[in-house]
Each structure stands twice: as structure tokens, then as C-alpha cells.
PyMOL Python script that loads the backbone (N, CA, C, O; Angstrom):
from pymol import cmd

cmd.read_pdbstr("""\
ATOM      1  N   MET A   1      10.403   9.428 -35.249  1.00  0.00           N
ATOM      2  CA  MET A   1      10.446  10.425 -34.196  1.00  0.00           C
ATOM      3  C   MET A   1      11.891  10.892 -34.057  1.00  0.00           C
ATOM      4  O   MET A   1      12.807  10.084 -33.908  1.00  0.00           O
ATOM      5  N   ASN A   2      12.076  12.202 -34.106  1.00  0.00           N
ATOM      6  CA  ASN A   2      13.439  12.707 -33.984  1.00  0.00           C
ATOM      7  C   ASN A   2      13.825  12.890 -32.512  1.00  0.00           C
ATOM      8  O   ASN A   2      13.005  12.710 -31.612  1.00  0.00           O
ATOM      9  N   ARG A   3      15.065  13.245 -32.297  1.00  0.00           N
ATOM     10  CA  ARG A   3      15.602  13.361 -30.936  1.00  0.00           C
ATOM     11  C   ARG A   3      14.824  14.366 -30.102  1.00  0.00           C
ATOM     12  O   ARG A   3      14.500  14.079 -28.950  1.00  0.00           O
ATOM     13  N   GLN A   4      14.514  15.537 -30.653  1.00  0.00           N
ATOM     14  CA  GLN A   4      13.815  16.561 -29.889  1.00  0.00           C
ATOM     15  C   GLN A   4      12.400  16.107 -29.521  1.00  0.00           C
ATOM     16  O   GLN A   4      11.926  16.391 -28.421  1.00  0.00           O
ATOM     17  N   GLU A   5      11.729  15.408 -30.429  1.00  0.00           N
ATOM     18  CA  GLU A   5      10.395  14.900 -30.124  1.00  0.00           C
ATOM     19  C   GLU A   5      10.452  13.867 -28.994  1.00  0.00           C
ATOM     20  O   GLU A   5       9.556  13.812 -28.152  1.00  0.00           O
ATOM     21  N   MET A   6      11.505  13.053 -28.980  1.00  0.00           N
ATOM     22  CA  MET A   6      11.665  12.080 -27.903  1.00  0.00           C
ATOM     23  C   MET A   6      11.911  12.771 -26.562  1.00  0.00           C
ATOM     24  O   MET A   6      11.372  12.352 -25.537  1.00  0.00           O
ATOM     25  N   ILE A   7      12.720  13.825 -26.569  1.00  0.00           N
ATOM     26  CA  ILE A   7      12.979  14.585 -25.345  1.00  0.00           C
ATOM     27  C   ILE A   7      11.697  15.231 -24.845  1.00  0.00           C
ATOM     28  O   ILE A   7      11.408  15.181 -23.649  1.00  0.00           O
ATOM     29  N   ASP A   8      10.921  15.839 -25.742  1.00  0.00           N
ATOM     30  CA  ASP A   8       9.662  16.473 -25.357  1.00  0.00           C
ATOM     31  C   ASP A   8       8.687  15.457 -24.774  1.00  0.00           C
ATOM     32  O   ASP A   8       8.009  15.738 -23.786  1.00  0.00           O
ATOM     33  N   LEU A   9       8.619  14.286 -25.381  1.00  0.00           N
ATOM     34  CA  LEU A   9       7.736  13.237 -24.884  1.00  0.00           C
ATOM     35  C   LEU A   9       8.176  12.775 -23.497  1.00  0.00           C
ATOM     36  O   LEU A   9       7.337  12.570 -22.621  1.00  0.00           O
ATOM     37  N   ALA A  10       9.469  12.612 -23.293  1.00  0.00           N
ATOM     38  CA  ALA A  10       9.985  12.199 -21.983  1.00  0.00           C
ATOM     39  C   ALA A  10       9.646  13.235 -20.915  1.00  0.00           C
ATOM     40  O   ALA A  10       9.285  12.867 -19.797  1.00  0.00           O
ATOM     41  N   LYS A  11       9.755  14.515 -21.237  1.00  0.00           N
ATOM     42  CA  LYS A  11       9.404  15.580 -20.287  1.00  0.00           C
ATOM     43  C   LYS A  11       7.921  15.524 -19.947  1.00  0.00           C
ATOM     44  O   LYS A  11       7.540  15.699 -18.789  1.00  0.00           O
ATOM     45  N   GLN A  12       7.091  15.284 -20.944  1.00  0.00           N
ATOM     46  CA  GLN A  12       5.651  15.211 -20.720  1.00  0.00           C
ATOM     47  C   GLN A  12       5.306  14.023 -19.817  1.00  0.00           C
ATOM     48  O   GLN A  12       4.494  14.157 -18.902  1.00  0.00           O
ATOM     49  N   ILE A  13       5.913  12.876 -20.068  1.00  0.00           N
ATOM     50  CA  ILE A  13       5.656  11.687 -19.244  1.00  0.00           C
ATOM     51  C   ILE A  13       6.104  11.948 -17.819  1.00  0.00           C
ATOM     52  O   ILE A  13       5.388  11.616 -16.874  1.00  0.00           O
ATOM     53  N   ARG A  14       7.270  12.535 -17.653  1.00  0.00           N
ATOM     54  CA  ARG A  14       7.780  12.831 -16.312  1.00  0.00           C
ATOM     55  C   ARG A  14       6.846  13.782 -15.580  1.00  0.00           C
ATOM     56  O   ARG A  14       6.574  13.584 -14.396  1.00  0.00           O
ATOM     57  N   SER A  15       6.354  14.802 -16.254  1.00  0.00           N
ATOM     58  CA  SER A  15       5.471  15.752 -15.579  1.00  0.00           C
ATOM     59  C   SER A  15       4.142  15.092 -15.216  1.00  0.00           C
ATOM     60  O   SER A  15       3.547  15.444 -14.197  1.00  0.00           O
ATOM     61  N   ASP A  16       3.660  14.138 -16.030  1.00  0.00           N
ATOM     62  CA  ASP A  16       2.427  13.418 -15.702  1.00  0.00           C
ATOM     63  C   ASP A  16       2.620  12.570 -14.447  1.00  0.00           C
ATOM     64  O   ASP A  16       1.709  12.481 -13.624  1.00  0.00           O
ATOM     65  N   GLU A  17       3.801  11.940 -14.282  1.00  0.00           N
ATOM     66  CA  GLU A  17       4.065  11.112 -13.114  1.00  0.00           C
ATOM     67  C   GLU A  17       4.185  11.964 -11.860  1.00  0.00           C
ATOM     68  O   GLU A  17       3.825  11.512 -10.773  1.00  0.00           O
ATOM     69  N   GLU A  18       4.682  13.179 -11.990  1.00  0.00           N
ATOM     70  CA  GLU A  18       4.872  14.044 -10.831  1.00  0.00           C
ATOM     71  C   GLU A  18       3.582  14.749 -10.420  1.00  0.00           C
ATOM     72  O   GLU A  18       3.510  15.336  -9.340  1.00  0.00           O
ATOM     73  N   ARG A  19       2.578  14.695 -11.268  1.00  0.00           N
ATOM     74  CA  ARG A  19       1.307  15.334 -10.965  1.00  0.00           C
ATOM     75  C   ARG A  19       0.659  14.612  -9.793  1.00  0.00           C
ATOM     76  O   ARG A  19       0.592  13.383  -9.804  1.00  0.00           O
ATOM     77  N   PRO A  20       0.172  15.339  -8.769  1.00  0.00           N
ATOM     78  CA  PRO A  20      -0.437  14.661  -7.620  1.00  0.00           C
ATOM     79  C   PRO A  20      -1.678  13.883  -8.031  1.00  0.00           C
ATOM     80  O   PRO A  20      -2.481  14.356  -8.834  1.00  0.00           O
ATOM     81  N   GLN A  21      -1.827  12.690  -7.475  1.00  0.00           N
ATOM     82  CA  GLN A  21      -2.993  11.872  -7.746  1.00  0.00           C
ATOM     83  C   GLN A  21      -4.121  12.317  -6.822  1.00  0.00           C
ATOM     84  O   GLN A  21      -3.915  12.505  -5.622  1.00  0.00           O
ATOM     85  N   VAL A  22      -5.290  12.482  -7.377  1.00  0.00           N
ATOM     86  CA  VAL A  22      -6.444  12.910  -6.599  1.00  0.00           C
ATOM     87  C   VAL A  22      -7.386  11.727  -6.462  1.00  0.00           C
ATOM     88  O   VAL A  22      -7.844  11.161  -7.454  1.00  0.00           O
ATOM     89  N   THR A  23      -7.666  11.365  -5.226  1.00  0.00           N
ATOM     90  CA  THR A  23      -8.612  10.282  -5.002  1.00  0.00           C
ATOM     91  C   THR A  23      -9.825  10.854  -4.277  1.00  0.00           C
ATOM     92  O   THR A  23      -9.674  11.633  -3.336  1.00  0.00           O
ATOM     93  N   PRO A  24     -11.017  10.476  -4.703  1.00  0.00           N
ATOM     94  CA  PRO A  24     -12.202  11.015  -4.043  1.00  0.00           C
ATOM     95  C   PRO A  24     -12.312  10.470  -2.627  1.00  0.00           C
ATOM     96  O   PRO A  24     -11.918   9.333  -2.368  1.00  0.00           O
ATOM     97  N   PRO A  25     -12.841  11.266  -1.712  1.00  0.00           N
ATOM     98  CA  PRO A  25     -13.015  10.763  -0.353  1.00  0.00           C
ATOM     99  C   PRO A  25     -14.062   9.653  -0.340  1.00  0.00           C
ATOM    100  O   PRO A  25     -15.023   9.694  -1.109  1.00  0.00           O
ATOM    101  N   HIS A  26     -13.881   8.683   0.513  1.00  0.00           N
ATOM    102  CA  HIS A  26     -14.858   7.612   0.639  1.00  0.00           C
ATOM    103  C   HIS A  26     -14.998   7.243   2.108  1.00  0.00           C
ATOM    104  O   HIS A  26     -14.063   7.422   2.889  1.00  0.00           O
ATOM    105  N   PRO A  27     -16.155   6.734   2.480  1.00  0.00           N
ATOM    106  CA  PRO A  27     -16.334   6.371   3.895  1.00  0.00           C
ATOM    107  C   PRO A  27     -15.468   5.173   4.250  1.00  0.00           C
ATOM    108  O   PRO A  27     -15.169   4.347   3.387  1.00  0.00           O
ATOM    109  N   PRO A  28     -15.062   5.069   5.508  1.00  0.00           N
ATOM    110  CA  PRO A  28     -14.249   3.924   5.901  1.00  0.00           C
ATOM    111  C   PRO A  28     -15.024   2.630   5.691  1.00  0.00           C
ATOM    112  O   PRO A  28     -16.211   2.551   6.008  1.00  0.00           O
ATOM    113  N   GLN A  29     -14.352   1.622   5.157  1.00  0.00           N
ATOM    114  CA  GLN A  29     -14.987   0.337   4.891  1.00  0.00           C
ATOM    115  C   GLN A  29     -14.445  -0.755   5.803  1.00  0.00           C
ATOM    116  O   GLN A  29     -14.956  -1.875   5.806  1.00  0.00           O
ATOM    117  N   ALA A  30     -13.422  -0.434   6.571  1.00  0.00           N
ATOM    118  CA  ALA A  30     -12.817  -1.435   7.448  1.00  0.00           C
ATOM    119  C   ALA A  30     -12.218  -0.764   8.670  1.00  0.00           C
ATOM    120  O   ALA A  30     -11.905   0.427   8.659  1.00  0.00           O
ATOM    121  N   THR A  31     -12.067  -1.543   9.711  1.00  0.00           N
ATOM    122  CA  THR A  31     -11.318  -1.086  10.879  1.00  0.00           C
ATOM    123  C   THR A  31      -9.936  -1.736  10.803  1.00  0.00           C
ATOM    124  O   THR A  31      -9.778  -2.832  10.264  1.00  0.00           O
ATOM    125  N   THR A  32      -8.958  -1.052  11.344  1.00  0.00           N
ATOM    126  CA  THR A  32      -7.595  -1.579  11.360  1.00  0.00           C
ATOM    127  C   THR A  32      -7.138  -1.707  12.803  1.00  0.00           C
ATOM    128  O   THR A  32      -7.196  -0.750  13.576  1.00  0.00           O
ATOM    129  N   THR A  33      -6.684  -2.896  13.152  1.00  0.00           N
ATOM    130  CA  THR A  33      -6.161  -3.157  14.488  1.00  0.00           C
ATOM    131  C   THR A  33      -4.683  -3.486  14.350  1.00  0.00           C
ATOM    132  O   THR A  33      -4.300  -4.300  13.509  1.00  0.00           O
ATOM    133  N   THR A  34      -3.862  -2.862  15.165  1.00  0.00           N
ATOM    134  CA  THR A  34      -2.428  -3.136  15.154  1.00  0.00           C
ATOM    135  C   THR A  34      -2.102  -4.111  16.273  1.00  0.00           C
ATOM    136  O   THR A  34      -2.419  -3.868  17.437  1.00  0.00           O
ATOM    137  N   LEU A  35      -1.468  -5.209  15.910  1.00  0.00           N
ATOM    138  CA  LEU A  35      -1.033  -6.212  16.872  1.00  0.00           C
ATOM    139  C   LEU A  35       0.483  -6.310  16.834  1.00  0.00           C
ATOM    140  O   LEU A  35       1.109  -5.950  15.837  1.00  0.00           O
ATOM    141  N   HIS A  36       1.070  -6.795  17.911  1.00  0.00           N
ATOM    142  CA  HIS A  36       2.514  -7.042  17.962  1.00  0.00           C
ATOM    143  C   HIS A  36       2.701  -8.517  18.309  1.00  0.00           C
ATOM    144  O   HIS A  36       2.341  -8.958  19.401  1.00  0.00           O
ATOM    145  N   VAL A  37       3.264  -9.269  17.375  1.00  0.00           N
ATOM    146  CA  VAL A  37       3.450 -10.709  17.538  1.00  0.00           C
ATOM    147  C   VAL A  37       4.894 -10.959  17.953  1.00  0.00           C
ATOM    148  O   VAL A  37       5.822 -10.549  17.255  1.00  0.00           O
ATOM    149  N   PRO A  38       5.091 -11.639  19.102  1.00  0.00           N
ATOM    150  CA  PRO A  38       6.468 -11.911  19.539  1.00  0.00           C
ATOM    151  C   PRO A  38       7.130 -12.972  18.663  1.00  0.00           C
ATOM    152  O   PRO A  38       6.513 -13.974  18.301  1.00  0.00           O
ATOM    153  N   THR A  39       8.393 -12.733  18.332  1.00  0.00           N
ATOM    154  CA  THR A  39       9.193 -13.707  17.587  1.00  0.00           C
ATOM    155  C   THR A  39      10.531 -13.859  18.298  1.00  0.00           C
ATOM    156  O   THR A  39      10.798 -13.173  19.285  1.00  0.00           O
ATOM    157  N   SER A  40      11.359 -14.747  17.802  1.00  0.00           N
ATOM    158  CA  SER A  40      12.668 -14.966  18.432  1.00  0.00           C
ATOM    159  C   SER A  40      13.602 -13.771  18.272  1.00  0.00           C
ATOM    160  O   SER A  40      14.595 -13.672  18.993  1.00  0.00           O
ATOM    161  N   VAL A  41      13.306 -12.864  17.344  1.00  0.00           N
ATOM    162  CA  VAL A  41      14.165 -11.698  17.122  1.00  0.00           C
ATOM    163  C   VAL A  41      13.472 -10.391  17.508  1.00  0.00           C
ATOM    164  O   VAL A  41      13.945  -9.311  17.154  1.00  0.00           O
ATOM    165  N   GLY A  42      12.370 -10.483  18.223  1.00  0.00           N
ATOM    166  CA  GLY A  42      11.644  -9.291  18.651  1.00  0.00           C
ATOM    167  C   GLY A  42      10.233  -9.281  18.094  1.00  0.00           C
ATOM    168  O   GLY A  42       9.855 -10.136  17.293  1.00  0.00           O
ATOM    169  N   ASP A  43       9.472  -8.307  18.529  1.00  0.00           N
ATOM    170  CA  ASP A  43       8.078  -8.202  18.088  1.00  0.00           C
ATOM    171  C   ASP A  43       7.973  -7.789  16.628  1.00  0.00           C
ATOM    172  O   ASP A  43       8.786  -7.012  16.128  1.00  0.00           O
ATOM    173  N   VAL A  44       6.961  -8.322  15.955  1.00  0.00           N
ATOM    174  CA  VAL A  44       6.652  -7.962  14.576  1.00  0.00           C
ATOM    175  C   VAL A  44       5.287  -7.298  14.583  1.00  0.00           C
ATOM    176  O   VAL A  44       4.325  -7.837  15.131  1.00  0.00           O
ATOM    177  N   ARG A  45       5.208  -6.128  13.972  1.00  0.00           N
ATOM    178  CA  ARG A  45       3.936  -5.404  13.899  1.00  0.00           C
ATOM    179  C   ARG A  45       3.067  -6.036  12.822  1.00  0.00           C
ATOM    180  O   ARG A  45       3.528  -6.289  11.710  1.00  0.00           O
ATOM    181  N   VAL A  46       1.806  -6.288  13.160  1.00  0.00           N
ATOM    182  CA  VAL A  46       0.854  -6.903  12.240  1.00  0.00           C
ATOM    183  C   VAL A  46      -0.379  -6.008  12.175  1.00  0.00           C
ATOM    184  O   VAL A  46      -0.897  -5.581  13.207  1.00  0.00           O
ATOM    185  N   LEU A  47      -0.849  -5.724  10.961  1.00  0.00           N
ATOM    186  CA  LEU A  47      -2.072  -4.943  10.779  1.00  0.00           C
ATOM    187  C   LEU A  47      -3.205  -5.885  10.402  1.00  0.00           C
ATOM    188  O   LEU A  47      -3.082  -6.649   9.444  1.00  0.00           O
ATOM    189  N   CYS A  48      -4.293  -5.838  11.137  1.00  0.00           N
ATOM    190  CA  CYS A  48      -5.476  -6.659  10.852  1.00  0.00           C
ATOM    191  C   CYS A  48      -6.588  -5.738  10.376  1.00  0.00           C
ATOM    192  O   CYS A  48      -7.026  -4.850  11.107  1.00  0.00           O
ATOM    193  N   HIS A  49      -7.044  -5.956   9.140  1.00  0.00           N
ATOM    194  CA  HIS A  49      -8.134  -5.166   8.568  1.00  0.00           C
ATOM    195  C   HIS A  49      -9.394  -6.014   8.594  1.00  0.00           C
ATOM    196  O   HIS A  49      -9.389  -7.154   8.130  1.00  0.00           O
ATOM    197  N   SER A  50     -10.469  -5.464   9.134  1.00  0.00           N
ATOM    198  CA  SER A  50     -11.750  -6.176   9.214  1.00  0.00           C
ATOM    199  C   SER A  50     -12.843  -5.287   8.655  1.00  0.00           C
ATOM    200  O   SER A  50     -12.901  -4.103   8.987  1.00  0.00           O
ATOM    201  N   PRO A  51     -13.726  -5.838   7.799  1.00  0.00           N
ATOM    202  CA  PRO A  51     -14.837  -5.042   7.279  1.00  0.00           C
ATOM    203  C   PRO A  51     -15.731  -4.558   8.414  1.00  0.00           C
ATOM    204  O   PRO A  51     -15.986  -5.291   9.369  1.00  0.00           O
ATOM    205  N   ILE A  52     -16.199  -3.335   8.305  1.00  0.00           N
ATOM    206  CA  ILE A  52     -17.052  -2.762   9.352  1.00  0.00           C
ATOM    207  C   ILE A  52     -18.359  -3.529   9.473  1.00  0.00           C
ATOM    208  O   ILE A  52     -18.839  -3.745  10.586  1.00  0.00           O
ATOM    209  N   ASP A  53     -18.941  -3.941   8.367  1.00  0.00           N
ATOM    210  CA  ASP A  53     -20.273  -4.537   8.391  1.00  0.00           C
ATOM    211  C   ASP A  53     -20.262  -6.066   8.325  1.00  0.00           C
ATOM    212  O   ASP A  53     -21.253  -6.663   7.906  1.00  0.00           O
ATOM    213  N   ALA A  54     -19.174  -6.706   8.724  1.00  0.00           N
ATOM    214  CA  ALA A  54     -19.113  -8.171   8.669  1.00  0.00           C
ATOM    215  C   ALA A  54     -20.045  -8.762   9.726  1.00  0.00           C
ATOM    216  O   ALA A  54     -19.955  -8.417  10.905  1.00  0.00           O
ATOM    217  N   ALA A  55     -20.934  -9.650   9.300  1.00  0.00           N
ATOM    218  CA  ALA A  55     -21.892 -10.275  10.214  1.00  0.00           C
ATOM    219  C   ALA A  55     -21.420 -11.648  10.669  1.00  0.00           C
ATOM    220  O   ALA A  55     -22.002 -12.219  11.592  1.00  0.00           O
ATOM    221  N   GLU A  56     -20.399 -12.182  10.058  1.00  0.00           N
ATOM    222  CA  GLU A  56     -19.897 -13.514  10.389  1.00  0.00           C
ATOM    223  C   GLU A  56     -18.401 -13.552  10.146  1.00  0.00           C
ATOM    224  O   GLU A  56     -17.865 -12.667   9.478  1.00  0.00           O
ATOM    225  N   PRO A  57     -17.708 -14.566  10.677  1.00  0.00           N
ATOM    226  CA  PRO A  57     -16.268 -14.679  10.399  1.00  0.00           C
ATOM    227  C   PRO A  57     -16.005 -14.818   8.901  1.00  0.00           C
ATOM    228  O   PRO A  57     -16.750 -15.491   8.188  1.00  0.00           O
ATOM    229  N   LEU A  58     -14.964 -14.188   8.449  1.00  0.00           N
ATOM    230  CA  LEU A  58     -14.614 -14.191   7.026  1.00  0.00           C
ATOM    231  C   LEU A  58     -13.259 -14.847   6.812  1.00  0.00           C
ATOM    232  O   LEU A  58     -12.465 -14.939   7.749  1.00  0.00           O
ATOM    233  N   PRO A  59     -12.978 -15.309   5.584  1.00  0.00           N
ATOM    234  CA  PRO A  59     -11.649 -15.856   5.298  1.00  0.00           C
ATOM    235  C   PRO A  59     -10.581 -14.780   5.440  1.00  0.00           C
ATOM    236  O   PRO A  59     -10.879 -13.587   5.391  1.00  0.00           O
ATOM    237  N   GLY A  60      -9.364 -15.199   5.613  1.00  0.00           N
ATOM    238  CA  GLY A  60      -8.268 -14.256   5.793  1.00  0.00           C
ATOM    239  C   GLY A  60      -7.319 -14.238   4.617  1.00  0.00           C
ATOM    240  O   GLY A  60      -7.319 -15.145   3.784  1.00  0.00           O
ATOM    241  N   PHE A  61      -6.509 -13.193   4.557  1.00  0.00           N
ATOM    242  CA  PHE A  61      -5.467 -13.033   3.543  1.00  0.00           C
ATOM    243  C   PHE A  61      -4.217 -12.587   4.273  1.00  0.00           C
ATOM    244  O   PHE A  61      -4.254 -11.620   5.034  1.00  0.00           O
ATOM    245  N   ILE A  62      -3.123 -13.271   4.051  1.00  0.00           N
ATOM    246  CA  ILE A  62      -1.868 -12.914   4.704  1.00  0.00           C
ATOM    247  C   ILE A  62      -0.879 -12.472   3.640  1.00  0.00           C
ATOM    248  O   ILE A  62      -0.669 -13.171   2.649  1.00  0.00           O
ATOM    249  N   SER A  63      -0.271 -11.307   3.847  1.00  0.00           N
ATOM    250  CA  SER A  63       0.727 -10.790   2.922  1.00  0.00           C
ATOM    251  C   SER A  63       2.050 -10.678   3.674  1.00  0.00           C
ATOM    252  O   SER A  63       2.185  -9.881   4.602  1.00  0.00           O
ATOM    253  N   PHE A  64       3.016 -11.483   3.263  1.00  0.00           N
ATOM    254  CA  PHE A  64       4.341 -11.431   3.880  1.00  0.00           C
ATOM    255  C   PHE A  64       5.232 -10.515   3.061  1.00  0.00           C
ATOM    256  O   PHE A  64       5.305 -10.636   1.839  1.00  0.00           O
ATOM    257  N   HIS A  65       5.903  -9.605   3.733  1.00  0.00           N
ATOM    258  CA  HIS A  65       6.830  -8.701   3.071  1.00  0.00           C
ATOM    259  C   HIS A  65       8.071  -9.494   2.694  1.00  0.00           C
ATOM    260  O   HIS A  65       8.685 -10.129   3.551  1.00  0.00           O
ATOM    261  N   GLY A  66       8.445  -9.464   1.420  1.00  0.00           N
ATOM    262  CA  GLY A  66       9.573 -10.264   0.963  1.00  0.00           C
ATOM    263  C   GLY A  66      10.882  -9.522   0.892  1.00  0.00           C
ATOM    264  O   GLY A  66      11.820 -10.008   0.261  1.00  0.00           O
ATOM    265  N   GLY A  67      10.986  -8.358   1.517  1.00  0.00           N
ATOM    266  CA  GLY A  67      12.177  -7.545   1.366  1.00  0.00           C
ATOM    267  C   GLY A  67      13.232  -7.737   2.429  1.00  0.00           C
ATOM    268  O   GLY A  67      14.131  -6.906   2.555  1.00  0.00           O
ATOM    269  N   GLY A  68      13.148  -8.808   3.197  1.00  0.00           N
ATOM    270  CA  GLY A  68      14.169  -9.035   4.209  1.00  0.00           C
ATOM    271  C   GLY A  68      14.097  -8.050   5.354  1.00  0.00           C
ATOM    272  O   GLY A  68      15.080  -7.871   6.073  1.00  0.00           O
ATOM    273  N   PHE A  69      12.953  -7.405   5.543  1.00  0.00           N
ATOM    274  CA  PHE A  69      12.735  -6.429   6.616  1.00  0.00           C
ATOM    275  C   PHE A  69      13.723  -5.269   6.555  1.00  0.00           C
ATOM    276  O   PHE A  69      14.104  -4.713   7.585  1.00  0.00           O
ATOM    277  N   ILE A  70      14.134  -4.910   5.345  1.00  0.00           N
ATOM    278  CA  ILE A  70      15.084  -3.813   5.184  1.00  0.00           C
ATOM    279  C   ILE A  70      14.353  -2.524   4.835  1.00  0.00           C
ATOM    280  O   ILE A  70      14.602  -1.484   5.445  1.00  0.00           O
ATOM    281  N   THR A  71      13.455  -2.587   3.862  1.00  0.00           N
ATOM    282  CA  THR A  71      12.709  -1.399   3.457  1.00  0.00           C
ATOM    283  C   THR A  71      11.232  -1.732   3.355  1.00  0.00           C
ATOM    284  O   THR A  71      10.847  -2.898   3.265  1.00  0.00           O
ATOM    285  N   GLY A  72      10.419  -0.701   3.371  1.00  0.00           N
ATOM    286  CA  GLY A  72       8.986  -0.877   3.173  1.00  0.00           C
ATOM    287  C   GLY A  72       8.211  -0.936   4.483  1.00  0.00           C
ATOM    288  O   GLY A  72       8.774  -1.121   5.562  1.00  0.00           O
ATOM    289  N   THR A  73       6.917  -0.775   4.352  1.00  0.00           N
ATOM    290  CA  THR A  73       6.002  -0.829   5.480  1.00  0.00           C
ATOM    291  C   THR A  73       4.745  -1.564   5.051  1.00  0.00           C
ATOM    292  O   THR A  73       4.486  -1.665   3.852  1.00  0.00           O
ATOM    293  N   PRO A  74       3.954  -2.080   5.985  1.00  0.00           N
ATOM    294  CA  PRO A  74       2.696  -2.717   5.598  1.00  0.00           C
ATOM    295  C   PRO A  74       1.746  -1.754   4.884  1.00  0.00           C
ATOM    296  O   PRO A  74       0.970  -2.169   4.023  1.00  0.00           O
ATOM    297  N   GLU A  75       1.808  -0.487   5.237  1.00  0.00           N
ATOM    298  CA  GLU A  75       0.910   0.491   4.639  1.00  0.00           C
ATOM    299  C   GLU A  75       1.148   0.693   3.132  1.00  0.00           C
ATOM    300  O   GLU A  75       0.254   1.164   2.430  1.00  0.00           O
ATOM    301  N   MET A  76       2.331   0.345   2.632  1.00  0.00           N
ATOM    302  CA  MET A  76       2.614   0.591   1.221  1.00  0.00           C
ATOM    303  C   MET A  76       1.811  -0.329   0.307  1.00  0.00           C
ATOM    304  O   MET A  76       1.727  -0.068  -0.893  1.00  0.00           O
ATOM    305  N   ASP A  77       1.222  -1.390   0.833  1.00  0.00           N
ATOM    306  CA  ASP A  77       0.410  -2.295   0.037  1.00  0.00           C
ATOM    307  C   ASP A  77      -1.079  -1.956   0.104  1.00  0.00           C
ATOM    308  O   ASP A  77      -1.894  -2.606  -0.551  1.00  0.00           O
ATOM    309  N   GLU A  78      -1.430  -0.956   0.883  1.00  0.00           N
ATOM    310  CA  GLU A  78      -2.839  -0.574   0.999  1.00  0.00           C
ATOM    311  C   GLU A  78      -3.252   0.266  -0.198  1.00  0.00           C
ATOM    312  O   GLU A  78      -2.447   1.003  -0.767  1.00  0.00           O
ATOM    313  N   PRO A  79      -4.527   0.142  -0.575  1.00  0.00           N
ATOM    314  CA  PRO A  79      -4.995   0.947  -1.726  1.00  0.00           C
ATOM    315  C   PRO A  79      -5.012   2.419  -1.427  1.00  0.00           C
ATOM    316  O   PRO A  79      -5.378   3.219  -2.287  1.00  0.00           O
TER     317      PRO A  79
END
""", "prot")
cmd.dss("prot")
cmd.show_as("cartoon", "prot")
cmd.util.cbc("prot")
cmd.orient("prot")
């Protein structure tokens, strides 16, 4: 592959990444409740997702943000 072919390929890849992603609409599958948990350094916002059609208590999953609370939001891990 020559230099120009590599440049053309890089442009094509970049344009594919910049293309908006289209996701089909889907009905809500969960409810989201926002809680604020008190800590020694102030309240921490917690998002609780629960399936709409759950008939019994379900196991939980906890995701701790490992970024030192500098960047990011809980929503960035949602599908």
C-alpha cells in the first residue's frame, strides 16, 4: 500500500466514525430512579435501573466509576 492509499483509507475510516449512529426506537424496558447517597464529602448521585415487568426481587449490579470523580457520568455506561 502506498502513501496515498494509506491517506485515502484513513480519510474513509475517519468519515465512517463521524457518521451518526442510527438506533431503532424501542419501548422502555426499565425505570430509572435517581437517588442521592450522603457521604463524608457530600452527596453522590446514584442511578437505579429496574425492569418494568419484574415480578420478584432481582440480583443487583454495581458499577463504580474509576476515574477519581474527575470526568464522566453514569449515563456514559448506558447502552
